[in-house]
ZAMARGU-4260 file (C-alpha; in steps of 0.2 Angstrom, whole numbers, plus 5000, padded with zeros to 4 digits):
<rodrens>
0) 4916/4940/5085 | 4919/4952/5070 | 4908/4967/5071 | 4903/4972/5053 | 4901/4988/5047
5) 4892/4997/5034 | 4898/5014/5024 | 4899/5030/5035 | 4900/5019/5051 | 4915/5024/5062
10) 4919/5018/5080 | 4933/5020/5093 | 4945/5007/5090 | 4945/5004/5111 | 4929/4998/5106
15) 4932/4984/5094 | 4952/4979/5100 | 4964/4986/5116 | 4979/4982/5104 | 4990/4990/5095
20) 4998/4980/5083 | 4986/4976/5068 | 4983/4967/5051 | 4973/4978/5039 | 4967/4966/5024
25) 4959/4972/5008 | 4950/4963/4996 | 4945/4969/4977 | 4939/4955/4966 | 4939/4966/4951
30) 4934/4955/4936 | 4951/4955/4928 | 4955/4975/4934 | 4971/4976/4943 | 4969/4989/4958
35) 4983/4996/4967 | 4983/4996/4985 | 4991/5009/4996 | 4992/5019/5012 | 4993/5037/5014
40) 5000/5046/5030 | 4991/5061/5032 | 4996/5074/5042 | 4979/5086/5055 | 4974/5096/5037
45) 4973/5079/5028 | 4989/5083/5016 | 5002/5070/5013 | 5016/5083/5019 | 5028/5069/5023
50) 5031/5056/5008 | 5040/5044/5018 | 5022/5040/5027 | 5013/5036/5008 | 5017/5016/5009
55) 5014/5005/4992 | 5022/4996/4980 | 5040/5004/4978 | 5040/5009/4998 | 5032/4997/5008
60) 5038/5002/5023 | 5037/5021/5034 | 5055/5026/5040 | 5052/5017/5059 | 5042/5003/5053
65) 5025/5009/5060 | 5017/5004/5042 | 5024/4989/5033 | 5014/4983/5016 | 5014/4965/5018
70) 5008/4960/5000 | 4990/4945/4995 | 4988/4934/5011 | 4975/4923/5009 | 4957/4930/5007
75) 4967/4948/5005 | 4972/4956/4989 | 4984/4968/4998 | 4987/4969/5017 | 4996/4981/5030
80) 5005/4980/5046 | 4999/4994/5056 | 5008/4997/5075 | 4998/5011/5082 | 5010/5016/5096
85) 5024/5018/5084 | 5016/5030/5072 | 5023/5048/5074 | 5013/5061/5081 | 5013/5072/5065
90) 5004/5056/5057 | 4985/5060/5060 | 4975/5049/5049 | 4981/5033/5040 | 4970/5032/5023
95) 4969/5014/5013 | 4963/5018/4997 | 4964/5008/4978 | 4966/5016/4961 | 4967/5007/4944
100) 4975/5016/4930 | 4967/5001/4918 | 4950/5002/4908 | 4939/4997/4923 | 4930/5007/4935
105) 4924/5002/4954 | 4906/4999/4946 | 4913/4982/4943 | 4919/4977/4960 | 4910/4962/4962
110) 4916/4959/4981 | 4925/4969/4991 | 4933/4973/5007 | 4944/4980/5023 | 4945/4970/5039
115) 4956/4973/5055 | 4964/4956/5063 | 4972/4956/5080 | 4983/4941/5085 | 4975/4930/5070
120) 4956/4937/5076 | 4946/4945/5064 | 4938/4962/5075 | 4929/4971/5060 | 4925/4969/5042
125) 4919/4985/5031 | 4912/4974/5015 | 4907/4982/4998 | 4903/4980/4981 | 4903/4988/4964
130) 4884/4992/4965 | 4888/5007/4977 | 4901/5015/4965 | 4900/5022/4947 | 4913/5026/4936
135) 4926/5030/4948 | 4944/5025/4946 | 4950/5027/4965 | 4942/5023/4980 | 4946/5029/4999
140) 4944/5011/5008 | 4945/5016/5026 | 4952/5026/5039 | 4961/5023/5055 | 4963/5042/5061
145) 4964/5049/5077 | 4950/5059/5087 | 4952/5056/5106 | 4964/5042/5103 | 4964/5031/5088
150) 4948/5027/5077 | 4942/5015/5064 | 4929/5023/5048 | 4922/5012/5034 | 4924/5025/5022
155) 4919/5018/5002 | 4920/5036/4995 | 4925/5034/4977 | 4931/5048/4964 | 4924/5049/4946
160) 4939/5059/4941 | 4948/5042/4946 | 4966/5045/4952 | 4969/5064/4949 | 4954/5067/4962
165) 4961/5057/4974 | 4978/5067/4970 | 4970/5082/4974 | 4963/5079/4989 | 4977/5075/4998
170) 4985/5091/4990 | 4993/5087/4975 | 4992/5097/4960 | 4990/5089/4943 | 4991/5101/4928
175) 4986/5088/4916 | 4986/5070/4917 | 4999/5060/4906 | 4991/5048/4893 | 4995/5030/4896
180) 4992/5026/4881 | 4999/5038/4868 | 5016/5030/4862 | 5032/5040/4862 | 5040/5045/4849
185) 5055/5036/4843 | 5069/5039/4830 | 5077/5023/4825 | 5097/5024/4821 | 5108/5011/4815
190) 5112/4998/4827 | 5120/5003/4844 | 5134/4996/4855 | 5127/4994/4872 | 5132/5006/4885
195) 5143/5000/4899 | 5157/5005/4910 | 5170/5013/4904 | 5190/5007/4906 | 5194/5016/4924
200) 5210/5026/4913 | 5204/5030/4894 | 5214/5040/4885 | 5210/5057/4881 | 5201/5056/4867
205) 5183/5052/4868 | 5181/5034/4870 | 5168/5024/4863 | 5157/5013/4875 | 5164/4999/4882
210) 5157/4982/4879 | 5146/4976/4893 | 5153/4961/4906 | 5148/4944/4898 | 5130/4941/4905
215) 5125/4930/4919 | 5123/4911/4917 | 5104/4908/4914 | 5092/4904/4928 | 5085/4889/4933
220) 5072/4885/4920 | 5080/4892/4906 | 5076/4883/4890 | 5086/4874/4877 | 5084/4876/4859
225) 5084/4865/4845 | 5094/4871/4829 | 5084/4881/4818 | 5077/4869/4802 | 5082/4878/4786
230) 5069/4886/4779 | 5059/4880/4766 | 5059/4886/4749 | 5043/4897/4743 | 5041/4915/4751
235) 5048/4910/4767 | 5066/4910/4761 | 5064/4929/4759 | 5063/4930/4777 | 5079/4919/4780
240) 5090/4934/4784 | 5079/4937/4799 | 5080/4922/4810 | 5079/4921/4830 | 5096/4923/4837
245) 5101/4910/4848 | 5115/4913/4861 | 5117/4896/4872 | 5117/4899/4889 | 5112/4918/4889
250) 5093/4920/4895 | 5094/4939/4888 | 5097/4940/4868 | 5098/4954/4858 | 5088/4947/4843
255) 5092/4966/4832 | 5094/4981/4838 | 5077/4986/4842 | 5071/4970/4850 | 5076/4958/4864
260) 5071/4942/4870 | 5072/4934/4886 | 5071/4916/4891 | 5061/4916/4909 | 5063/4901/4922
265) 5067/4917/4934 | 5052/4931/4933 | 5055/4948/4924 | 5047/4964/4924 | 5044/4973/4908
270) 5037/4989/4901 | 5016/4987/4898 | 5015/4984/4882 | 5030/4981/4878 | 5028/4961/4873
275) 5028/4959/4853 | 5028/4940/4855 | 5027/4927/4867 | 5032/4904/4866 | 5029/4894/4879
280) 5019/4895/4897 | 5019/4913/4900 | 5008/4922/4911 | 5008/4940/4912 | 5004/4950/4929
285) 5001/4967/4928 | 5006/4977/4942 | 5009/4997/4947 | 5029/5002/4947 | 5022/5012/4964
290) 5004/5013/4967 | 4997/5029/4967 | 5014/5040/4972 | 5019/5032/4954 | 5006/5039/4946
295) 5008/5056/4954 | 5025/5058/4950 | 5024/5054/4932 | 5006/5068/4932 | 5020/5079/4939
300) 5038/5074/4930 | 5034/5066/4914 | 5041/5050/4920 | 5029/5036/4923 | 5035/5016/4925
305) 5019/5004/4922 | 5025/4987/4923 | 5020/4969/4920 | 5029/4951/4928 | 5031/4940/4915
310) 5033/4922/4925 | 5032/4905/4919 | 5042/4895/4907 | 5045/4901/4889 | 5053/4916/4879
315) 5047/4933/4878 | 5051/4947/4864 | 5052/4966/4869 | 5052/4978/4860 | 5044/4999/4861
320) 5041/5009/4846 | 5058/5002/4837 | 5070/5011/4849 | 5089/5005/4851 | 5089/4992/4865
325) 5103/4989/4876 | 5107/4975/4888 | 5115/4981/4906 | 5123/4967/4915 | 5126/4972/4934
330) 5136/4962/4944 | 5134/4971/4962 | 5134/4989/4954 | 5120/5002/4959 | 5113/5011/4943
335) 5102/5024/4941 | 5090/5024/4926 | 5078/5039/4920 | 5061/5029/4920 | 5056/5034/4900
340) 5073/5024/4896 | 5070/5007/4903 | 5063/4992/4893 | 5063/4980/4906 | 5076/4969/4920
345) 5077/4955/4930 | 5063/4953/4945 | 5078/4948/4957 | 5086/4965/4957 | 5084/4977/4970
350) 5074/4993/4965 | 5069/5008/4974 | 5062/5025/4967 | 5074/5041/4972 | 5071/5060/4969
355) 5082/5074/4963 | 5077/5087/4974 | 5080/5104/4966 | 5068/5121/4967 | 5075/5124/4947
360) 5067/5108/4942 | 5048/5109/4937 | 5039/5101/4952 | 5052/5101/4964 | 5064/5086/4959
365) 5067/5074/4945 | 5062/5054/4951 | 5072/5040/4944 | 5074/5021/4945 | 5089/5013/4955
370) 5093/4996/4953 | 5108/4985/4960 | 5113/4969/4962 | 5115/4953/4951 | 5106/4954/4935
375) 5102/4963/4918 | 5093/4978/4915 | 5086/4982/4897 | 5086/5001/4893 | 5080/5009/4877
380) 5089/5024/4868 | 5086/5037/4853 | 5100/5034/4843 | 5119/5029/4849 | 5123/5032/4866
385) 5138/5040/4873 | 5145/5035/4890 | 5156/5048/4897 | 5168/5045/4912 | 5163/5059/4926
390) 5182/5067/4929 | 5176/5084/4937 | 5158/5092/4935 | 5148/5085/4921 | 5131/5091/4915
395) 5119/5082/4905 | 5102/5090/4899 | 5088/5079/4906 | 5081/5075/4891 | 5096/5067/4884
400) 5102/5057/4901 | 5099/5040/4900 | 5110/5032/4915 | 5120/5034/4928 | 5130/5027/4942
405) 5123/5027/4959 | 5133/5036/4974 | 5136/5054/4964 | 5132/5071/4969 | 5119/5077/4958
410) 5110/5094/4956 | 5101/5105/4944 | 5108/5117/4934 | 5103/5133/4927 | 5115/5140/4915
415) 5110/5129/4901 | 5092/5131/4896 | 5083/5122/4879 | 5066/5126/4876 | 5058/5110/4874
420) 5040/5096/4878 | 5049/5090/4895 | 5035/5088/4907 | 5019/5079/4904 | 5007/5095/4907
425) 5015/5107/4894 | 5031/5115/4888 | 5047/5119/4902 | 5066/5123/4899 | 5080/5111/4899
430) 5087/5110/4915 | 5105/5102/4916 | 5111/5093/4929 | 5127/5091/4936 | 5136/5076/4943
435) 5152/5076/4955 | 5161/5061/4961 | 5178/5053/4967 | 5181/5037/4959 | 5176/5026/4943
440) 5157/5035/4939 | 5150/5036/4922 | 5136/5044/4914 | 5127/5039/4897 | 5117/5051/4886
445) 5109/5049/4872 | 5108/5060/4855 | 5091/5067/4858 | 5086/5084/4852 | 5105/5089/4852
</rodrens>
């Protein structure tokens, strides 16, 4: 029989179950508010001293598999599998947390719970509701922690300051929260050719970007469009030059230099707020690009990528502040992308958040998105980009860098310093990244604040 805990109640885990293979289910009915649920693996000092033990949307498993994010399950918004006998001794506490980046608060939670399940049988449940909270936007729901063996605690602790307070409670430093709602400045330039892989041996003169490979065939569910009828006379005749662009058999089609259309069937992920129009039966589901850790990285580095999933049958039109858009069709390659330049990508692509470590970079490193597999990525630039083959040490300013091939050696160089607003939280000096590689590698840069 499952025990019912109240806020603040604790117990030896051995009094609840002798098992070490646990299912942890968390449910939040947020009345339309999306909550990112994550698990922090903390040391004895209550700090996230090893970020490999932060289990979240883009890092669903710890190195040895002791912690694994399972995703939604019947009755639970999110869930985890915990193998306690595999948790390293350096991890003293597993803290299950929820945070929202939307306008909602914990007071709007209609019903919530956390529960432990062993072999399909629930052994303990802690239920809570919004009446226990106020304007908090982050909540520590429950802990599994070491104290003469493992124990379980129903925490239910909220933070009035939201995510920033939660990060600080785990030892993070947030000088200034990045403003989700402030649009990034854009300076539209003439139509840009999409960046692509250069030829292996281009001539010595600076080569123009090569055309990208042909688009992959459309996935199941791609719709066939009837020819556009003639525009009736009158006011609409003046708009005939701006008809939508159709390319039969292509899922992603650039409508003009600043707007792209994707035909659904297979899902796609797109930057939140980038939808300008859609047609058909389309649903939008909002997800963090990495839960709490991604937001923390954004506050420290200025890189935030908040995503929505577009699913259904229909067409979605995407744009962002009239930035130039380019289609990159991957056919097995792996490409690294500056998060601020990502507009959308096929949901079937492999994605991973990675970090370039360097004490020369404010915050100790630069986070970026690595993508691979078969599919399309839509990137944004300010002006016409240039693709540079890497045939020796090649340097790029971090603000100008758009993308680069995976597998290169990347280090930070402080020889070149350009005063610039670079990181959320205040001004910083520009850092040049050095790229070195053997074989066919390239970087893509944009003419931003040259």
